[in-house]
C-alpha atoms as an extended CHARMM CRD file, in Angstrom:
* protein
*
        64  EXT
         1         1  UNK       CA            108.0420000000      113.0600000000      100.8850000000  PROA      1               0.0000000000
         2         2  UNK       CA            107.3810000000      112.2620000000      104.5250000000  PROA      2               0.0000000000
         3         3  UNK       CA            104.1750000000      113.0390000000      106.3950000000  PROA      3               0.0000000000
         4         4  UNK       CA            105.4650000000      114.9690000000      109.4090000000  PROA      4               0.0000000000
         5         5  UNK       CA            104.1420000000      118.4200000000      108.4470000000  PROA      5               0.0000000000
         6         6  UNK       CA            100.4020000000      119.0430000000      108.5300000000  PROA      6               0.0000000000
         7         7  UNK       CA            100.5910000000      121.7840000000      105.8690000000  PROA      7               0.0000000000
         8         8  UNK       CA            101.4880000000      119.1420000000      103.2420000000  PROA      8               0.0000000000
         9         9  UNK       CA             98.4640000000      116.9600000000      104.0000000000  PROA      9               0.0000000000
        10        10  UNK       CA             94.9600000000      117.5120000000      102.6480000000  PROA      10              0.0000000000
        11        11  UNK       CA             91.9450000000      115.3020000000      101.9980000000  PROA      11              0.0000000000
        12        12  UNK       CA             92.0940000000      113.5150000000       98.6720000000  PROA      12              0.0000000000
        13        13  UNK       CA             95.8430000000      112.8370000000       98.4670000000  PROA      13              0.0000000000
        14        14  UNK       CA             97.2390000000      109.3050000000       98.3390000000  PROA      14              0.0000000000
        15        15  UNK       CA             99.5180000000      108.3050000000      101.2140000000  PROA      15              0.0000000000
        16        16  UNK       CA            101.2060000000      105.3060000000      102.8050000000  PROA      16              0.0000000000
        17        17  UNK       CA            100.3880000000      104.9650000000      106.5030000000  PROA      17              0.0000000000
        18        18  UNK       CA            101.4360000000      102.6020000000      109.2630000000  PROA      18              0.0000000000
        19        19  UNK       CA             98.5220000000      101.2150000000      111.2660000000  PROA      19              0.0000000000
        20        20  UNK       CA             98.7900000000      100.8680000000      115.0640000000  PROA      20              0.0000000000
        21        21  UNK       CA             98.9570000000       97.0650000000      114.8640000000  PROA      21              0.0000000000
        22        22  UNK       CA            101.6880000000       97.2650000000      112.1710000000  PROA      22              0.0000000000
        23        23  UNK       CA            104.0430000000       99.6380000000      114.0120000000  PROA      23              0.0000000000
        24        24  UNK       CA            106.4560000000       96.8520000000      115.0240000000  PROA      24              0.0000000000
        25        25  UNK       CA            106.6770000000       95.3310000000      111.5390000000  PROA      25              0.0000000000
        26        26  UNK       CA            106.5530000000       98.6570000000      109.6790000000  PROA      26              0.0000000000
        27        27  UNK       CA            104.0120000000       97.3110000000      107.1650000000  PROA      27              0.0000000000
        28        28  UNK       CA            102.5050000000      100.1630000000      105.1500000000  PROA      28              0.0000000000
        29        29  UNK       CA             98.9230000000      100.5980000000      103.9910000000  PROA      29              0.0000000000
        30        30  UNK       CA             98.1330000000      102.7940000000      100.9750000000  PROA      30              0.0000000000
        31        31  UNK       CA             94.9810000000      104.8680000000      100.7490000000  PROA      31              0.0000000000
        32        32  UNK       CA             93.3580000000      108.2330000000      100.1810000000  PROA      32              0.0000000000
        33        33  UNK       CA             93.1330000000      110.7360000000      103.0690000000  PROA      33              0.0000000000
        34        34  UNK       CA             89.6120000000      111.4700000000      104.3160000000  PROA      34              0.0000000000
        35        35  UNK       CA             90.2640000000      113.2960000000      107.6450000000  PROA      35              0.0000000000
        36        36  UNK       CA             93.2800000000      114.7530000000      109.4310000000  PROA      36              0.0000000000
        37        37  UNK       CA             93.2850000000      113.7120000000      113.0920000000  PROA      37              0.0000000000
        38        38  UNK       CA             96.4840000000      115.4090000000      114.3350000000  PROA      38              0.0000000000
        39        39  UNK       CA             95.8740000000      119.0410000000      115.2930000000  PROA      39              0.0000000000
        40        40  UNK       CA             99.5000000000      120.1580000000      115.7000000000  PROA      40              0.0000000000
        41        41  UNK       CA            101.4780000000      121.5710000000      112.7530000000  PROA      41              0.0000000000
        42        42  UNK       CA            104.2220000000      118.9340000000      113.0760000000  PROA      42              0.0000000000
        43        43  UNK       CA            104.5320000000      115.4290000000      114.5060000000  PROA      43              0.0000000000
        44        44  UNK       CA            107.8260000000      113.4780000000      114.5630000000  PROA      44              0.0000000000
        45        45  UNK       CA            106.1260000000      110.1120000000      113.8910000000  PROA      45              0.0000000000
        46        46  UNK       CA            103.8470000000      111.4150000000      111.1320000000  PROA      46              0.0000000000
        47        47  UNK       CA            100.4810000000      113.1440000000      110.9960000000  PROA      47              0.0000000000
        48        48  UNK       CA             97.6190000000      110.8430000000      112.0160000000  PROA      48              0.0000000000
        49        49  UNK       CA             94.8640000000      110.5100000000      109.4020000000  PROA      49              0.0000000000
        50        50  UNK       CA             91.7290000000      108.5220000000      108.6340000000  PROA      50              0.0000000000
        51        51  UNK       CA             91.6340000000      107.0150000000      105.1620000000  PROA      51              0.0000000000
        52        52  UNK       CA             88.5150000000      106.7750000000      103.0060000000  PROA      52              0.0000000000
        53        53  UNK       CA             88.3230000000      103.0340000000      103.8050000000  PROA      53              0.0000000000
        54        54  UNK       CA             88.2310000000      103.8160000000      107.5520000000  PROA      54              0.0000000000
        55        55  UNK       CA             91.7860000000      102.8190000000      108.4880000000  PROA      55              0.0000000000
        56        56  UNK       CA             93.5830000000      105.1500000000      110.9170000000  PROA      56              0.0000000000
        57        57  UNK       CA             97.3430000000      105.5480000000      111.0830000000  PROA      57              0.0000000000
        58        58  UNK       CA            100.3410000000      107.8450000000      110.8240000000  PROA      58              0.0000000000
        59        59  UNK       CA            101.6030000000      108.9660000000      107.4310000000  PROA      59              0.0000000000
        60        60  UNK       CA            105.0300000000      107.6440000000      106.4550000000  PROA      60              0.0000000000
        61        61  UNK       CA            105.0710000000      108.6840000000      102.7730000000  PROA      61              0.0000000000
        62        62  UNK       CA            103.0690000000      110.9530000000      100.5120000000  PROA      62              0.0000000000
        63        63  UNK       CA            102.5940000000      109.2790000000       97.1210000000  PROA      63              0.0000000000
        64        64  UNK       CA            103.2140000000      111.6980000000       94.2700000000  PROA      64              0.0000000000
């Protein structure tokens, strides 16, 4: 499941995000959502979140 809709995202779920410095390579980082940073209901590049380890990036996949 992709991370473009804010309604699907909540703190505590595990996601794969792409960090700003990894956007060119597409390298993903897995972690648990701490905060949602995107205010809009939808974002074409993925909802921006802060993980519990402090990394910030846009969600590419929700791990189920």
